[in-house]
C-alpha angles and dihedrals in degrees: 000000000000127000116200117192122196143161102070122136147123121309136165121250110277092029132114137241135175123212124194137199126197122199118208138166141087127312104340132150125224121213103151137004120198144180125222130174138205123202122199111285094006136099121258112269137195118258110169143331139193132198110237092220129004091086094306095279110198134205129193139191111247090241092065103032112128092015105060129052126193121203139164140217112210096196093054099037085232135142124198134201113201108198119196133175089023120200131201089250088063088070107120146107107279118215128193122212137191131214106204099165122069102239101179113237112053112239104165097171094056115095090211088065090072129080102189135034135195125224097252139241126241120242116186122185116193122207 
């Protein structure tokens, strides 16, 4: 399974950006796709996640609620993260992740929930 993230870039504070992540490979299941980010000198942190089925339940970190929206496209095996009202503190490498095994209790913010990770895409917000 491969996860390819794209769409990062440089944007001014207050602006918007959309990052995408495509999952590809042979015979894999999709239960959850999530976005995490890692800023320089900081640990990787949870941003948002979406259940692939189950009504597309979403979950967000408090720091992005009301500004970021996660969505999915079944036909394209793609997850999107629409980021609005961006702040300099949103600057980070954004990683997508895929849960392909059904692990019972849904813990979307836990990295151990996920089986595959993409390489990340850089998002830089200038002040």
